[in-house]
N, C-alpha and C positions, 0 to 999 in steps of 0.2 A: 872448154873448161877455163882457159885463160880469160876469155871474154866475160864469162860468168863471174870469175874472180874479180876482174877489173870493175864490173858493174856493182858487185857487192861492196867493194872498197869505196867506190864513188858515192854509193848510197849512204854508207856509213859516215863518210866525211861530211856529206850534206846534212845528215841528221845531227851530227856532232856540232856543226856550225850553227844549225838552227836552234838546237838546245842551248848552245852557249849564248846566242843572241837573245833568246827569250828569258834567260835567267837574269835575275837582278843582282848586279854587283854593288856592294857597299863602297861608296867613295867618300873619303873623309878629308876635310880641309886640314892642311899641314901647318902653314906658317903661324906662329904665335902672335898674339897682339901685344901692345897696341900698334897696329899698322893697318893700312888699307892696300889690298892687293887685287889683282885682276882675276875674275872667275875663269877667263879663257886662257890662262897660263897653266899648261899641263903640270909643271913642276910644283904647283901649289896644292896638288891633289895626291892622295895615296894612289899608287899604281902609275903615276906620272902622266895620266891622261885626263883631259877635260871630261866631265860627266856627260854621258851619252844616253840614248834611249834606254828606258827601263832601269836606269841606275837608281840606287838609293843614296841620296846625298845627305851627309851629316856635317853640320858646322857647329862646333861646340867650344871653340877656343875663346877664352875670355878676352873681351875687349877688341876682338878682331873686326875689321871692316872688309867686306867682300864686295867688289864693284862689279855689277852686272850691266854691261853695255849693249848687249844684244840678247835676243830671245834664247832661252835654253832649249835643249832637246826635250822630248817628252819623257820626263823622269817618272820613275815609279813613286818616289817620295822625296820630299825635302824636310829635314828636321833641323831646326836651328834653336839654340839655347845658350844659356850661360853668358849673358851680356854680349853675345856676338851680334853683328849688324850686317844685314844685306842691303846694299845701296843700289837701287835701280836707276839707270840713266837712259835717256832718250824716250820719246813718246811711244814708240812701237815695240819697246822691249817687253816681252811677256815671260813670266815665270810659269812654265808648263810642267805640271806634275799631277799624278793621280791624287796624291795626298800631300797636303802642306800642313806642317805643324810648327807653330811659333810658341815655343815653350817659355817658361818663366825667365824674365829679364832679357829676352831676345827682342830684336827690333827689325822690322822691314821698313825701309824708307825709300825716298828717291831724291835725286839731285834737285836743286832749286831751278825753277823755270827762269829762262834768260831773256825772253823777248822784251825789248825796251822801245820798240817803234811800232805803234799801232796804225801808221799811215796806210799800210796794206792789209790791215786786219791783224788781230792778235792771234799768235800761233803758239799754243802750249807745246813744250818740248820735253817734259818729264812727268812721270806718274808712276805709281805702283799698279801693275796690271798682273793679276793672278788668274790663270786659266787652269782649272782643276776639277776633280770630282768632289773632293771634300777638303774643307779648310777648317782647322782648329786653331784658335788663338787662346792659349791657356791663361789662367789668372796670372797677372803681372807680365804677361807677354803683350806685345803691341805691334800694330802697323801704324807708324807715327810719321806723318808728313806735315807737322806743324811748321809754319813759316816757309813752306816750300813752293808757294804759289808765285804769282807775279810780284815784282819788287817795288821799290820806291826810289825816287830821285835823291841824289846827294845834295842837290840844291833846290831852292824853292820851285815847286811845280807839281803837276798832277801825278798821282801814283800810276804805275803801269798796270795794264789789264783792262778788260771791257768795263769793269766797275771801279776803276781807279779813283780814289778820292781826289777831288780838285783842290785848288787853293783859292780862298777868298782874299780880296785886298781890302785894306782898311786905311784910309788916309787920315791919320790922326797921330800927332807926335812922331812923325816919320812915316815911312812907307812900309806897311806890315803885310805879311802873308800869313794866312791861317790855314792849316791843313785840315781837310775834311776826311771823315772816315770813309773807307771803301765799302762798296755794296756787292752783293751777290744774290743769295736767296732772300735777304732782307736789305733794305736800303741802309746806307751809312748815315752817321750823324754829322751835322754841319760843324763848321769851325767858327771862331769869333767869340767875343765876349758877350755876356748876356745882355749888355746894354747897347751893343752894336747890331744894327739890323743887316747882317751880312751873311746869311746862309742858315736857313732853318734846318736843312737836311743836307746830307752828303751825297755820295754817288748812288745811282739807281741800281735796280736789279737787272740780271741778265741770266742766260743759261736756260736749260731745259728742266722742267719740273719732274718728269717721270724718268729721265735718263741724264742726270747731271754728270758731266765729264770734265767741264772746265775747272781749272784751279781758281782759287780766290785771288782778289786783286789787292794792290798795294795802296796804303794810305797816302794822302797828300803831304808833301813836305813844305814847311813854311819857315817864317822868321823874317826879321828885317834885313835890309841890305847890310852886309859887312860884318854882322856878328849875330850870335845866338840862333843861327839857322838850325832848324829841327828837321831831321830825316824821318819820314813816315815809316811805318812797319810793313812787312811783307804779308801777303795773303796766305791762307792755308793751301796746301797742295791737293792732289787728287788721288783717290783710291778707287780702283775698279776691280771687282771680283766676279768672274764668270765661272760658276760652279754648277755642275750637273747634278750633284748630290746635296749634301748638307753643309751649311756654314754654321759653325759653333763658335760663339764669342763669349768667352769667360774673362777675357782681358779687355784691351782697349783698341779701338780704331779711332785715330785722332787726326783731324785736318784743320787745326785751329789757326786763325789769323794772329799776327804778332801784336803785342802790346807795346805802347810807347813808354820808354822808361827814362829818357834823357832830356827831353825838351818839350815844353808846353805848346809849341807852335806846330807840332806834327800830328797827323792823323793816323789812325790805326788801320791794319789790314782786315779784310773780310775773311770769314770762314771759308773753307774750301769745299770739296765734294767727296762723298762716299756713295758709290753706286754698286749695288750687289744684285746679281741675278743668281737664283739657286732653286733647287727643288724645295728645300725647307730651311728655316732659320731656327737655331737653338742657342741657348746660352743661359748662364747663371751669374747674375750680377755683372754682366758685361756692359761696356759703355761704347756708344758710337757718338762722336761729337765733331762738329764743324763750327766752332764758336768764333765770333768776331773778337778782335783785339780791343783793348781798353785804351782810350786816349789818356795822355799823361796828366793833363790838368783837369781836375774834376769839374770845373765850371766853364771851361772855354772850348776845349778841343773835342772833335768828333771821334767817337768810337766806331769800330767796324761792324757792319751788318753780319747777321748769321749766314752760314753757308747753306748747302743743300745735301740732303740724304734721301736716297731712294732704294727701296728693297722690293724686288719683284720675285715672287715665289709661286709655286704650284698651290693653288687655293685649297684643293681637296686634300692634298698631302699635308699641308700645314695645319688644316683644321683637325686632323687626326692626332696631333701632338699637343702636349701641354703648352700654354702660352709662355714663351721665354721671358725671363726676368731681365730685361735689358733697359738701359737708359738711352734715350735719343735726345741729343742736345744740340740745337742750332741757335743758341741764344746769341744776342748781340753783345758787344762789349758794354759794360756798365761803368758809369762814373760816380753814381751815388749821391748826387746833389740835385736840389730842386731846379737850379739854374742851368744844368747841363743839357746839351742837345742829346736826344735819344735816338739811337739806331733801332732797327727793327729785327725781330726774330726771322730766321730763315725758314726753309720748307722741309718737311718730312713726308715722303710719298710712299704709300703702301698699296699693294694690289687690292686689298679690301680691309675689313675691320678685324680679321682673325688675330692679328698681333696685339690688339688693344685689350688691356686688362681692365677690370672694373675698379682697380686702384691705380691711378696715374700718379707716380712720384718721380721727381727728377726728369720730367719730360718738358722740353723747351722747344717749341716750334709750331709752325702752321701745319696741321695734319691734313694732307690732301689725298685725293684719289678716290673718294667715295662720297656720295651725296647725303648719306644718312647713317645713323648708328643707333641701334636699340640695345639697351643693356638693362639688366635687372636692377642693380644698384651701382652707384658710381661715387667714388671719393677721389678728389683731386687735391694733392698737397705738394707744396714746394715745387711748383711747375708754372710755366706759362704755356697754355694750350689754346690755340686758335683754330676753330673749325671754320675755314675761310671760304669754302665753296658757297657760291650764291645759292640760296634756297636750301641750305643745309638744315636737316631735321634731326635734333638730338632728342631721343625718347628714353627716359629712365622710368621704368615701371614702378619702382619703389622710391627710395630716398636718394637724393643728391646732396653731397656734402662738399663744400669748397672751403679749404682750411689751410692754415700755416703758410702764409705768403703766396698762396696759389692765385693765378689769374686765369680765368676761363673766359674766352672770347668767342662769340658765335655770330656769324653772318657776314660774308663778303670780305673785302679788303680793308686796309686801314687808311683812314684819312689823317693827314699830318697837319698839325697847327704849328705855328712858327717855332717855338722853342722846346717846350717840354711835353706837350700833350699829343697823344696819338689819336687821330681820328680816322678818316677814310677817303680819299681821292684828291686830286689837285690840279691846278691849272697854270701856275707860273712860279715866280721865285719863291714864294712861301707855300707852294702847294706841290703835291707830288702825285702824279697819276700812276697807279700801279697796274699790273696786267689785267686785273679783274675787278674794276670798280662796280659798286652795286647799282647798276643802271638798267638791269633787265626786268625789274619788277618781281623777281623770284624771291619770295618771302621766306626767311629762315625762321625756325621755331625751336623752342625748348619746351618739352612736355614732361612734367614730373608727376607720376602717379601717387607719390607719397609726399614727403616734406623736402624743402630745400633750405639748407642752413649754410650761412656764410659766417666764418669765425676766424679769429687769429690772423687779422690783416689779409683777409681774402677779398677777391674782387670778381664780379661777373660783369662783362661788357656785352651789350647787345647792339650790333651794328645793323643799320636799317636799309632796306631797299626803297626804291622810288614807289610812290603811290599816286593814284590818279582816279579819274572818273570811272575807269573800267577795271580797277584793281581794288583790293581791300583798303580799308581806311587806316591800316597800320602797316609798318614795314618790317616788323619782327614781332612774333607772338610768344609770350611766356605764359604757360598755363601750369598751375600747381594745384593738384587736388587737395592737398593738405595745407600745411603752414609754410609761408616764407618767413624765415627768421634771419634778420641781419643783425649780427652782434656788434659790439663796440669795435671800432677800428676796421670794420669791413664795409664794403660799398658795392652797390649796383650802379653801373654807368650806362644809361640809355643814350645812344648817340644817334641823333637824327641825321637823315641824309642831308649833306651840307648845302645842296642847291635846290632839291625838291622838297625837303621838309618831311619826308616819310619818317614816322616815329613808331616806337615800340608800344605795345599794348600788353598789360599784365593782368591776367585773370587768376585770382587766388582764392583758395579756401579761406585762409585767414592770414593776417599780417602782423608781424612783430618787429619793431625796430628798437634797438637799444641805444642809449645815450652814447655818442661818439661814433655812431655808424648810421647808415641809411641809404638813400638813393640820391645820386648826384648827377644832375644834367647841366651843371654850370658850363656855359660856353659851348654847349653841344647842340646848338640850333643852326639857323642859317649862318653862313660863314662870310668872310670878307677877304678879298684879294688885296694885295698891296698895289699902289699906283693910283692914278686918277680914275676911281671907279665909284659907282653908286653902291650902296649896300644891297644885300641880297635878301629876298623874301618879300611878302606882300607889303610889309612896312619898312622896306629898306630905305635908309637915309639917302638924300640926294646930294651929289657933289656939284653944286651950281657954280661956285668959284672956289679957288683955293682957300679963301678965308670964310667959307660958308658951307661946311660939310655937315649934313644933318645927322642927328642920332637916329638909331633904329626905333621903330614904333611897334606896338602890339596892343596891350591893354591900355597903355597911355601913349600919347604921341611923342615922337622924338623931338628933342630940342633943335632949333634952327630958325634962321631968319628967312623971310620971303618963301615960306612953304618948303624949306629944305628938310625939315624934320619928317621922319617916317610917319605914316598914317596909322590909325588904329584899325584892327580887323579882328575877325573871329567872334566867338560867342563868350559872353561873360559867365554863363552858367554851365557851359559844356565845352571848355577850351580843348581843342585837339590839334593845335598847330604849335610849332616852336616859335621863338622870338626871332626877329629880323636883325640884320647887322647894320652898323653905322657906315657912313660914307667916309671916304679918305682921299687925300691928295698928297702924294709923296711916296716915300719908300717905307713908311711905317705901316702898322696894321691897326685898323679901327676895330671896335669891339664886335665880337661874334654875338649872335643872339643866344639867349638861353634855350635849352632843349625842352622836351616835353616829358613829363611824368604822368602817365595815364594808367590808372589802376582801378580794377573792379574787384572788390573783396566780397565774397558771398556771405561771410560771417563777420567776425570781429576784426577790427584794426586797432592794435595797441601801439601807439606811436610815441616813443620817448626819444627817438633819434632826430635825424634831420632829413627832410625831403626838400631839395632845392633845385631851382632851374634859373639861377641868376645869369645875367649876361657875362660874357668873357671880357676881361680887361683889355683896353686898347693900349697900343704902344705909341700911337700918334692919332690925333684928330678925334672923331666922334665915337661915343659909346654905343653899345648894342642894347637891344631891348631885352627885358626879362622874358623868360619862356612861359610855359604853361604847366599847371598842376591840376589834374582832374581826378578826384578820388570819389568813388561811390562804395559805401559799405553798410552793413547792418548796424554796427555800433562803432563809435569812435571814442577811444580813451587814450590816456597818457598825457604827457606834458611836453611834447616835442616841438619842432620848428618846421614851418613851411615858408619858403622864400622864393620869390620870382622877381628880383630887383633888376633894374637897368644898371648899366655901367656908366662911369663918368667919362667925359671928354678929357683928353690928356694933352699935355705939352704946350698947346697954344692958347692964348687968351680968348680966342674965338671958338675953341673946341666945344661942341655941344654934347649934352648927355643923352643917353638912350631912355626910352620910356619904360615904365614898369610893365610886368607881364600880367598874366591872369591866373587866379587861383579859384577853383570851385570845389567845395567840399560838401558832399551829400551823405546823409546818414539818417537812420531811423532813431537810434538812441544816442545820446550825447553825454559823455562824462569827461570830455577832453578839457584839460585845464591849461594848455599851452597858450601863451600870449604873444609869441613871436611869429605872427603871420603877416608877411610884408610883401608889398609890390611897389616899392619906392622907385621913383625915377632917378636916373643917374645925374649927378651934379655936373655943372658946366666946368670946363677946364680953366676958365679964367673970367675976368671981368666982362669981356665982350661976348662970352658964350651964353647959351641958354640951357637950363636944365631940362631933362625929360620929364614928362608928366607922370604922375602916379598911375599904376594900373588898377585892376579891379579884383575885388575879393567877394565871392558869393558863397553864402552858407545855405545849402539846399536841404529842405526837410522832406524825406521820403515818408509817405503815409505808413502808419503802423499797420501790420497785417491784421486781418480780421474779416468779419462778414458784414456787409452793408445791406440793410433792408430799406426798400423804398415802397411806399404805398400812397394811394390817394383816398 
């Protein structure tokens, strides 16, 4: 009997301990704010013990800071609210809980990253890492790691981190340092004045597209010796969420780079990283952002590039839910002036297209992870969206509208030209090779079954793949069954491949361009590197000697002595190539060639705007050749402008101009009244230079439709 009694008592004790261990105890933070205290001090919690497995943790004291230096036990839940802040320290510190709730005014953040020596590689040492079943960030709640990435030097020098902004040097009126913007998902902007040829772009990209974990990098610090030294800004931090269930974001996840507020010689930090794995993603008006910082001086110093966001989810589970109303923003820092260096947008990676709505608003980034997207209707407003996969196919079965300051960009990576213009690929000081240049020949396309309208300062950019004897004659294909309508202050930018010349082809039902808008291929043809180099393209100018760098040629020959000017090439009545660039000797940039505008309109073309393919302006030496305009339509009306002019030689008395381009306009019916149809050669830069020759203009008459009878 005694043994039975002892056995029963032992069993009862085991069951009691088991039940006690399995029950969730509510553990509440005790110390009031404002102060910061250690999570692992038992006296800070109700019950006098540090939260353990299955506990429900509540932190609601206003203004309190709770420092988490090591991983938690496997909590049942964490609830934080009322301006309380949880601060995560160390890279491997994980917040483990079945449910995590960040309520209104509460913040989860991490300590700043501290590595300042990249000689042995950059090692991040702080992030927010949440391992849970479900995460909810309520409206006005946030996971905020702004400025928590790699830092910046206190004296002139490169920012910290893999994408730290460097410093340019400029020997004029003293020895100056100009801080560049940091890079991450997008490259940073360069430093230096608009008149100084010292850095078109800042730091390059790094990290992993589909699993971004690195924090953002710091901007370059600059200034002259002795005074006015400017300290760059910090990069954005890193957020990682591993959720087996749902992540619901009604508030904000932010990993923004720092803006420079105090000195114009400093560069800004890049956006950081947000990496989420989950079963499903939900949210109403939530925001995920990893934005680059803004350079202080709007015309000189580089802003930071955008960061990286990746969301990996269960495709079938996500498809069964409504599309969450979330904003994804990896914009670069903006400076807002025409002379400012531009940084680039970062990357947003999705498992597939199920998170994409047919109304894209407040979306800024390169959308990656899928090769095609087909949607019934699409409206893009107040966004910068780039479908950057090579060979990407966008299909809109009905209407596509691009409006209200929206920028839609399709096809490959971006080419960068010296100061303000974004193009695609690069080779040296004024060029930038990004991870996926358009060199595979995979042709991107935009296919619209209804109408395409651009309005209210909207832009559509078409980047092009290489073309050749075994590929299509175009590098990007835009087909519109209905009407292409480009309203005032809106533009289409066809960007030819910079070294191959592959160019876009537009096949339209009808065309309408309004005054103040149109199609702009200025400077978007064959490019030019700096240094002692010939121009690029069939009519590239020759750099025979430093004082005889020829202008680019196309419809007209480039200027230059002893055959230095670029030759003519192509067809006058069917031009399908862009213009060639001029030659250069020195550190400046000769003129880029004009691009190609190639359009087939099956019905009417009402042209009251501008279609142009002028050469790009040179900063030194020879001008580039005008590009090509090739239009075929049933009827041509309106009073608009067609231009394919060469650019002038610059700076030196012996700088030669680029030749004019080629324009060919074919139609059956003609009521067009415009008089500004020009292919003028670029002027010489001085008395010893030679102007480029004028190009060619061809008016083609397509025979009227009808029946022809022949007999003998």
